[in-house]
C-alpha positions in Angstrom: -4.6 5.1 28.0 -4.5 4.6 24.3 -1.4 3.1 22.7 -1.6 6.0 20.2 -1.2 8.5 23.0 2.1 10.4 23.0 2.4 9.8 26.7 2.2 6.0 26.4 5.4 4.1 26.7 4.0 1.0 25.0 5.0 0.1 21.4 2.0 0.7 19.1 0.7 -2.6 17.7 0.9 -0.9 14.3 4.6 -1.8 14.2 3.7 -5.5 14.6 1.4 -5.1 11.7 4.2 -3.6 9.6 6.7 -6.3 10.4 4.3 -9.1 10.0 2.9 -7.6 6.8 6.4 -7.3 5.4 6.9 -11.1 6.1 3.6 -11.8 4.3 4.7 -9.9 1.2 8.2 -11.5 1.5 6.4 -14.8 0.9 3.2 -14.2 -1.1 4.8 -11.9 -3.7 8.5 -11.8 -3.1 9.1 -15.5 -3.1 6.1 -16.7 -5.0 6.4 -14.3 -7.9 9.7 -12.4 -8.1 11.9 -15.4 -7.4 10.5 -16.8 -10.7 12.7 -14.3 -12.5 15.8 -16.0 -11.1 14.4 -19.5 -11.8 13.4 -18.9 -15.4 16.9 -19.7 -17.0 17.3 -23.0 -15.0 13.7 -24.1 -15.5 13.9 -23.3 -19.2 17.1 -25.3 -19.6 16.0 -28.2 -17.5 12.5 -28.6 -18.9 13.3 -27.5 -22.5 10.7 -24.7 -22.6 10.7 -21.8 -25.0 10.6 -18.1 -24.3 6.9 -17.8 -24.9 6.2 -20.9 -22.7 8.1 -19.3 -19.8 6.2 -16.1 -20.5 2.8 -17.9 -20.4 3.8 -19.6 -17.1 4.4 -16.1 -15.7 1.1 -15.0 -17.1 -0.6 -18.0 -15.4 0.5 -16.7 -12.1 -1.1 -13.3 -12.8 -4.2 -14.9 -14.1 -4.7 -16.6 -10.8 -4.0 -13.4 -9.1 -6.7 -11.7 -11.1 -9.2 -14.3 -10.1 -8.3 -13.8 -6.5 -8.7 -10.1 -6.7 -12.2 -10.5 -8.0 -13.1 -12.9 -5.1 -11.2 -11.2 -2.3 -13.7 -8.5 -1.3 -16.5 -11.0 -0.6 -14.1 -13.3 1.2 -12.8 -10.4 3.3 -16.3 -9.4 4.4 -17.2 -13.0 5.3 -14.0 -14.3 7.0 -12.1 -11.0 7.8 -8.6 -10.2 6.5 -6.4 -12.3 8.7 -8.1 -15.6 7.8 -8.0 -14.8 4.1 -4.3 -13.9 4.3 -3.4 -17.1 6.1 -5.4 -19.2 3.6 -3.7 -17.5 0.7 -0.3 -18.3 2.2 -1.2 -21.9 2.7 -2.3 -22.2 -0.9 1.0 -20.7 -2.1 3.0 -23.2 0.0 1.1 -26.2 -1.4 1.3 -25.1 -5.0 5.0 -24.3 -4.9 5.7 -27.6 -3.3 3.8 -29.2 -6.3 5.9 -27.2 -8.8 9.1 -28.6 -7.3 8.0 -32.1 -8.4 6.2 -31.3 -11.7 7.6 -32.2 -15.1 4.8 -31.4 -17.5 4.2 -27.8 -18.9 0.5 -28.0 -18.3 0.8 -29.1 -14.7 3.3 -26.3 -13.9 1.0 -23.9 -15.6 -2.0 -24.9 -13.4 0.1 -24.9 -10.2 1.4 -21.5 -10.9 -2.2 -20.3 -11.4 -2.9 -21.4 -7.9 0.3 -19.7 -6.6 -0.9 -16.5 -8.1 -4.4 -16.9 -6.6 -2.8 -17.4 -3.2 -0.8 -14.2 -3.7 -3.9 -12.2 -4.4 -5.7 -13.7 -1.4 -2.8 -12.7 0.9 -1.9 -9.3 -0.7 -5.4 -7.7 -1.1 -6.6 -8.0 2.5 -3.1 -7.0 3.8 -3.1 -3.8 1.8 -6.7 -3.2 3.0 -5.4 -3.2 6.6 -3.2 -0.1 5.9 -6.0 2.5 6.0 -7.5 0.8 9.1 -4.2 0.8 11.0 -2.6 4.0 9.9 -3.8 7.6 9.5 -3.4 9.5 6.3 -0.1 11.2 7.1 1.6 7.8 7.8 -0.1 5.6 5.2 2.5 6.1 2.5 5.4 5.3 4.9 3.6 2.3 6.5 2.7 0.8 3.1 6.2 1.3 1.9 7.7 -0.4 4.9 5.4 -3.4 4.4 6.2 -3.6 0.7 9.9 -3.6 1.6 9.4 -7.4 2.3 9.3 -7.9 -1.5 12.8 -6.4 -1.8 14.2 -8.7 0.9 12.8 -11.7 -1.0 14.5 -10.5 -4.2 17.8 -10.2 -2.4 17.5 -13.7 -1.0 16.5 -15.2 -4.4 19.3 -13.4 -6.2 21.9 -14.7 -3.9 20.5 -18.2 -3.0 19.1 -19.6 -6.2 22.4 -19.4 -8.2 24.2 -21.2 -5.4 21.6 -24.0 -5.4 21.8 -24.3 -9.1 25.6 -24.5 -9.1 25.7 -27.1 -6.3 22.7 -29.2 -7.3 23.0 -28.9 -11.0 19.9 -29.4 -13.2 17.6 -30.1 -10.2 18.6 -27.0 -8.2 15.5 -25.1 -9.2 13.4 -27.9 -7.8 15.1 -27.6 -4.4 14.6 -23.9 -4.6 10.8 -24.2 -5.1 10.6 -26.7 -2.1 12.6 -24.3 0.1 10.3 -21.3 -0.9 7.3 -23.5 0.0 8.7 -24.2 3.4 9.4 -20.6 4.2 5.9 -19.6 3.1 4.3 -22.2 5.3 6.3 -20.8 8.3 5.1 -17.2 7.5 1.5 -18.4 7.3 1.8 -19.5 11.0 3.4 -16.2 12.0 0.6 -14.2 10.2 -2.1 -16.3 11.9 -0.6 -15.5 15.3 0.2 -11.8 15.0 -2.1 -10.1 12.5 -5.1 -8.3 13.7 -8.1 -7.1 11.7 -8.6 -3.7 13.4 -6.8 -1.6 16.0 -9.8 -2.1 18.3 -8.8 -5.7 18.7 -5.7 -4.5 20.6 -7.4 -1.7 22.5 -5.6 0.9 20.4 -6.4 3.5 17.7 -5.0 4.0 14.2 -1.3 4.9 14.2 -0.3 8.4 13.1 -1.6 11.8 14.2 -3.0 12.1 17.8 -6.5 11.0 18.3 -9.2 13.7 18.1 -7.2 16.0 15.8 -8.5 16.4 12.3 -6.3 15.0 9.5 -5.1 17.8 7.2 -4.3 16.9 3.6 -0.9 18.0 2.2 -2.7 19.9 -0.5 -6.0 21.9 -0.6 -9.1 19.6 -0.9 -11.3 19.9 -4.0 -14.1 17.9 -5.4 -13.5 15.3 -8.1 -15.8 13.9 -10.8 -17.2 10.9 -8.9 -15.7 7.9 -7.4 -16.3 5.5 -10.3 -14.4 7.7 -12.8 -11.7 8.3 -10.2 -11.2 4.6 -9.6 -11.1 4.0 -13.3 -8.3 6.5 -13.6 -6.4 5.0 -10.7 -7.0 1.6 -12.2 -5.5 2.6 -15.6 -2.4 3.9 -13.9 -2.1 0.6 -12.0 -2.6 -1.3 -15.2 0.3 0.6 -16.8 2.5 -0.2 -13.8 1.5 -3.9 -13.7 2.2 -4.5 -17.4 5.5 -2.7 -17.5 7.2 -3.7 -14.3 6.6 -7.4 -14.9 8.0 -7.2 -18.4 11.2 -6.1 -16.9 10.9 -8.2 -13.8 10.2 -11.4 -15.7 12.8 -11.2 -18.4 15.7 -9.0 -17.3 17.8 -11.9 -16.0 17.1 -13.9 -19.1 18.2 -10.8 -21.2 21.4 -10.5 -19.3 22.2 -14.2 -19.7 21.0 -14.8 -23.3 21.6 -11.4 -24.9 24.6 -9.9 -23.0 26.6 -13.0 -22.1 26.3 -12.7 -18.3 26.8 -15.9 -16.3 23.8 -16.9 -14.2 25.7 -16.0 -11.0 26.6 -12.6 -12.3 23.0 -11.9 -13.4 21.9 -13.1 -10.0 24.1 -10.5 -8.3 22.7 -7.8 -10.5 19.1 -9.0 -9.7 19.9 -8.9 -6.0 20.6 -5.2 -6.4 17.0 -4.8 -7.4 16.1 -6.3 -4.1 18.5 -4.1 -2.2 17.3 -0.9 -3.6 13.6 -2.0 -3.7 13.7 -2.4 0.1 13.7 1.4 0.3 11.6 2.2 -2.7 8.2 1.9 -1.2 9.0 3.7 2.1 11.0 6.5 0.4 8.5 7.3 -2.3 5.6 6.6 0.0 6.9 9.1 2.6 7.6 11.6 -0.2 4.0 11.2 -1.4 2.8 11.9 2.2 4.5 15.3 1.8 4.1 16.3 -1.9 0.8 14.6 -2.6 -0.1 11.3 -4.3 -0.4 12.6 -7.9 3.1 14.1 -8.0 4.5 11.1 -6.1 3.0 8.7 -8.7 4.3 10.9 -11.6 7.8 10.9 -10.2 7.9 7.1 -9.8 6.7 6.6 -13.4 9.5 8.9 -14.7 12.1 6.9 -12.8 10.8 3.7 -14.3 10.8 5.2 -17.8 14.5 5.8 -17.5 15.1 2.3 -16.3 13.2 0.8 -19.3 14.9 3.1 -21.8 18.3 2.0 -20.6 17.4 -1.7 -20.8 15.9 -1.3 -24.3 19.0 0.6 -25.7 21.4 -2.3 -24.9 24.0 0.0 -23.2 26.3 -2.6 -21.9 27.1 -3.7 -18.3 27.3 -0.2 -16.9 24.0 0.9 -18.5 22.3 -2.3 -17.3 23.6 -1.7 -13.8 22.1 1.8 -13.8 18.9 0.5 -15.3 18.6 -2.1 -12.4 19.4 0.6 -9.8 16.6 2.8 -11.2 14.2 -0.1 -11.5 14.9 -1.3 -7.9 14.6 2.3 -6.5 11.1 2.6 -7.8 9.7 -0.9 -8.4 7.5 -1.1 -5.3 6.7 2.6 -4.9 3.5 2.5 -7.0 1.8 -0.2 -4.8 2.7 1.7 -1.7 1.4 5.0 -3.0 -1.6 3.4 -4.5 -2.7 1.8 -1.2 -2.3 5.1 0.5 -4.1 6.9 -2.3 -7.2 4.7 -2.2 -7.4 5.2 1.6 -7.1 9.0 1.1 -9.8 9.2 -1.6 -12.3 6.7 -0.2 -11.6 6.2 3.5 -10.8 3.2 5.6 -14.4 1.8 5.4 -14.3 1.4 1.6 -10.6 0.7 1.3 -10.8 -3.1 0.8 -13.3 -3.1 -2.0 -11.8 -0.1 -3.7 -8.3 -1.4 -3.6 -9.4 -4.7 -4.9 -11.2 -2.9 -7.8 -8.1 -0.9 -8.9 -6.0 -4.1 -8.4 -8.2 -5.8 -11.1 -6.6 -3.4 -13.5 -3.1 -4.1 -12.1 -3.7 -7.8 -12.4 -4.9 -7.5 -16.0 -1.7 -5.5 -16.8 0.7 -8.0 -15.2 -1.2 -10.8 -16.9 -0.8 -9.3 -20.4 2.7 -7.8 -20.0 4.9 -11.0 -19.7 2.9 -12.9 -22.4 3.2 -10.0 -24.9 6.9 -9.6 -24.0 7.5 -13.3 -24.5 6.0 -13.2 -27.9 7.9 -10.1 -28.8 11.1 -11.7 -27.6 10.4 -14.8 -29.7 9.7 -12.9 -32.9 12.5 -10.2 -32.5 15.1 -12.5 -30.9 15.5 -9.7 -28.3 13.5 -8.1 -25.5 14.7 -4.6 -26.4 11.4 -3.7 -28.2 9.4 -4.8 -25.2 11.4 -2.6 -22.9 11.1 0.4 -25.2 7.3 -0.1 -25.3 7.3 -0.2 -21.5 9.1 3.1 -21.4 6.6 4.8 -23.6 3.7 3.4 -21.5 5.2 4.7 -18.2 5.9 8.1 -19.6 2.3 8.5 -20.6 1.3 7.3 -17.1 3.4 9.9 -15.5 1.6 12.7 -17.5 -1.8 11.1 -16.6 -0.9 11.0 -12.9 -0.3 14.7 -12.7 -3.9 15.3 -13.8 -5.4 13.4 -10.8 -7.4 15.6 -8.5 -6.4 15.9 -4.8 -8.7 13.9 -2.4 -11.7 15.6 -0.9 -11.9 15.6 2.9 
């Protein structure tokens, strides 16, 4: 009897994929990328780097991610997703261990390029597993649960890194990088043991609606104007998300410390709230998009992000910043969850890996440019407020564009 059968008492292996996938994202993006936000002030102080240098280090990570996105589809076809994911995690662990001992700007820049590449090699094949393991009506929820791993990592970074810095002084950030490397190494072992490339490897079927029943879209199917044009539109939306959420994610802690007089510990507690709310952002908005449709789900998330960036750009004080962080955290990982489900809905499981990698090229380009531009704006203006307001205008335009997406054809 199939594990997907309603009469089966066995736990569907899809839940193992969700939990293991959440651990993968906890490491490959949550620790390797989002913990950098908490490490920026201490690294900047200890190494004497400027705002734009820290911005370019963030951009180096995204440049590596972009290269990995371009290479991932061919590697997935040759070695299968699980092997590529494990290799990506190992690359992250080694490069973060190197950063913990580095002193020169150029060396840190190069190592963080490798960290970003490892993130791409782990994330792209993991998201490509979602359409294989989950049917349409569950894809948004499943992707959201997996992406919740990012939020858990942000919570850990927001609480742990200030403690390390206060107890270990100037070298606290180095210990933090070593610890993150060790955790990532452990997760790579777990992923190698538990991930599976396809439900057939466990003798099961995709998780969701009962086998043999046709999947019904939550909106009437219509034709759209070709897959290439559709992927370009999805890619531009993903580019807008990538550029704007990393402007905020890279510099909001620095903004609180340098522009609003927060202590590092206080800013860390605020940042940990991003992680707390982001744990639920992907699954909540992903499940909502399962019901109301992907275009409206995307538009709603972009509107929430617009409000978050407007509040940060208007310098409203502690209460306004707290509200901004709550809004940002509530929506921060919703777009990747909905986008992974959207690609599967439009193009099917067979084409999911290559198509998701293609739209992620746009995302990687956006997150590569965003922190670098924001760092230059911050250096010239002496404040990141103009960068946040620019981000708000971008996400508002993306919300309007999302509403014009066609429903997928079945």
